[in-house]
C-alpha positions as CSV (number, residue, x, y, z in Angstrom):
1,M,-11.5,-20.0,-6.6
2,L,-13.4,-23.1,-8.3
3,E,-15.6,-22.1,-11.2
4,I,-18.9,-23.4,-10.9
5,K,-20.4,-23.4,-14.3
6,N,-20.7,-26.8,-15.3
7,S,-18.8,-28.0,-12.0
8,V,-19.8,-30.9,-10.8
9,A,-20.7,-30.8,-6.7
10,V,-21.7,-33.9,-4.8
11,I,-23.4,-33.2,-1.4
12,T,-25.3,-35.4,0.8
13,G,-27.7,-34.4,3.1
14,G,-28.9,-32.9,-0.6
15,G,-32.8,-33.5,0.9
16,G,-33.6,-30.2,3.2
17,G,-31.8,-28.1,4.7
18,I,-28.0,-26.8,4.1
19,G,-27.5,-29.6,1.9
20,L,-30.2,-27.9,-0.8
21,A,-29.7,-24.6,-0.9
22,L,-26.0,-25.4,-1.3
23,A,-27.6,-26.9,-4.1
24,K,-30.2,-24.2,-5.1
25,Y,-26.9,-21.4,-6.0
26,W,-25.1,-24.6,-7.6
27,V,-27.4,-24.6,-10.1
28,E,-28.8,-21.1,-9.5
29,N,-24.7,-20.8,-11.4
30,D,-24.9,-23.5,-14.2
31,G,-23.5,-26.0,-11.8
32,K,-25.0,-29.3,-11.7
33,V,-25.1,-31.4,-8.3
34,V,-25.9,-35.1,-7.5
35,I,-28.3,-34.6,-4.1
36,A,-28.2,-38.0,-2.1
37,D,-29.8,-38.1,1.6
38,V,-30.8,-40.9,3.3
39,A,-34.6,-40.3,3.6
40,A,-36.2,-40.1,-0.9
41,K,-39.2,-38.9,-0.1
42,F,-37.1,-35.6,0.8
43,L,-35.0,-35.8,-2.0
44,E,-38.3,-35.9,-4.7
45,G,-39.2,-32.1,-3.9
46,A,-35.2,-31.5,-3.3
47,E,-35.1,-32.5,-7.0
48,A,-37.8,-31.2,-8.4
49,E,-37.2,-27.7,-6.9
50,L,-33.8,-27.9,-8.7
51,K,-35.2,-29.0,-12.2
52,A,-37.8,-26.2,-11.0
53,L,-34.2,-23.8,-11.4
54,G,-33.1,-24.9,-14.5
55,G,-30.3,-27.3,-13.0
56,D,-29.0,-30.7,-13.8
57,V,-29.4,-33.1,-11.3
58,L,-28.9,-36.3,-10.3
59,S,-30.3,-37.1,-6.4
60,V,-28.8,-41.0,-4.9
61,V,-31.3,-42.2,-2.1
62,C,-27.6,-43.0,0.2
63,N,-27.0,-44.1,3.6
64,V,-23.5,-42.7,4.5
65,T,-22.5,-45.3,7.2
66,N,-22.8,-47.3,4.3
67,E,-19.9,-48.6,2.4
68,E,-21.6,-49.8,-1.0
69,D,-24.1,-46.6,-0.6
70,T,-20.9,-43.8,-0.5
71,V,-19.8,-46.4,-3.4
72,K,-22.7,-45.8,-5.1
73,L,-23.0,-42.6,-4.5
74,A,-19.6,-41.6,-6.0
75,A,-19.8,-44.1,-9.1
76,A,-23.5,-42.9,-9.7
77,A,-21.6,-39.0,-10.5
78,I,-19.7,-40.5,-13.0
79,D,-21.6,-41.8,-14.8
80,R,-23.6,-39.2,-15.2
81,F,-21.8,-36.2,-15.2
82,G,-17.8,-37.8,-16.0
83,K,-16.3,-35.9,-13.2
84,I,-16.8,-35.3,-9.3
85,N,-15.5,-31.1,-8.5
86,L,-16.9,-30.7,-5.3
87,V,-17.8,-32.9,-1.8
88,A,-20.7,-31.3,0.6
89,P,-20.7,-33.7,2.8
90,F,-23.2,-32.0,4.7
91,A,-25.5,-35.5,6.2
92,G,-25.7,-35.2,9.8
93,I,-28.2,-35.5,12.9
94,I,-28.4,-34.2,16.6
95,K,-29.5,-36.4,19.3
96,D,-30.4,-33.3,22.0
97,G,-29.3,-34.7,25.3
98,M,-27.5,-34.5,28.7
99,M,-24.6,-36.8,28.3
100,V,-26.2,-37.4,32.3
101,S,-28.8,-34.9,34.1
102,P,-28.9,-35.6,37.6
103,D,-31.7,-35.1,39.7
104,K,-31.9,-31.5,41.7
105,D,-32.0,-31.9,45.0
106,T,-30.2,-35.2,45.1
107,G,-27.5,-34.7,42.2
108,K,-28.2,-38.2,41.7
109,V,-28.5,-39.7,37.9
110,T,-32.3,-40.6,37.4
111,K,-30.9,-40.4,32.7
112,K,-27.9,-40.6,30.7
113,M,-27.6,-41.2,26.5
114,S,-27.7,-44.4,25.6
115,L,-24.5,-45.8,23.9
116,D,-26.8,-46.2,21.0
117,Q,-26.9,-42.5,20.4
118,F,-23.6,-41.0,20.5
119,K,-23.0,-44.0,18.4
120,S,-26.1,-43.7,15.5
121,V,-24.6,-39.5,15.4
122,I,-20.6,-40.7,16.2
123,D,-22.0,-42.9,12.5
124,I,-23.2,-39.7,10.7
125,N,-21.2,-36.6,11.1
126,L,-18.4,-38.3,11.3
127,T,-18.0,-42.0,9.6
128,G,-20.1,-40.9,6.7
129,V,-18.0,-37.6,6.7
130,F,-15.8,-39.9,5.7
131,L,-16.6,-42.7,3.7
132,T,-17.9,-39.7,1.5
133,V,-15.4,-38.0,0.6
134,R,-13.1,-41.0,0.8
135,D,-15.3,-42.7,-2.1
136,C,-15.9,-39.4,-3.8
137,A,-12.0,-38.6,-4.0
138,E,-11.0,-42.0,-5.4
139,Q,-13.4,-41.2,-8.8
């Protein structure tokens, strides 16, 4: 099992939700965290919360679907802490909707999920995990 004390976790989606919950747990157990999120406003609040808990924290604005951003995220972790012990790729989105929505009386399709909606979910939830883990593992 990974010893948390002095270990460095890189957490995407760290501005809220599961990512922030893990970051809190990590700093409460004397670990160091790099939190990343696409929204700077969420990172600011998360970083303040973690520092209030005594955490050693670096926040990085990162679009996990962009290779330059994930490379910079991994490099920032190394520059600040010298190592990466855990990668937690928790950035994710939901585009709730039916693939197709038929009219209940006629059965004719009245609405369908767009390809752009589907691709955005795949890009963040799958490609983002791949890029984040690959680029942190390279370090």
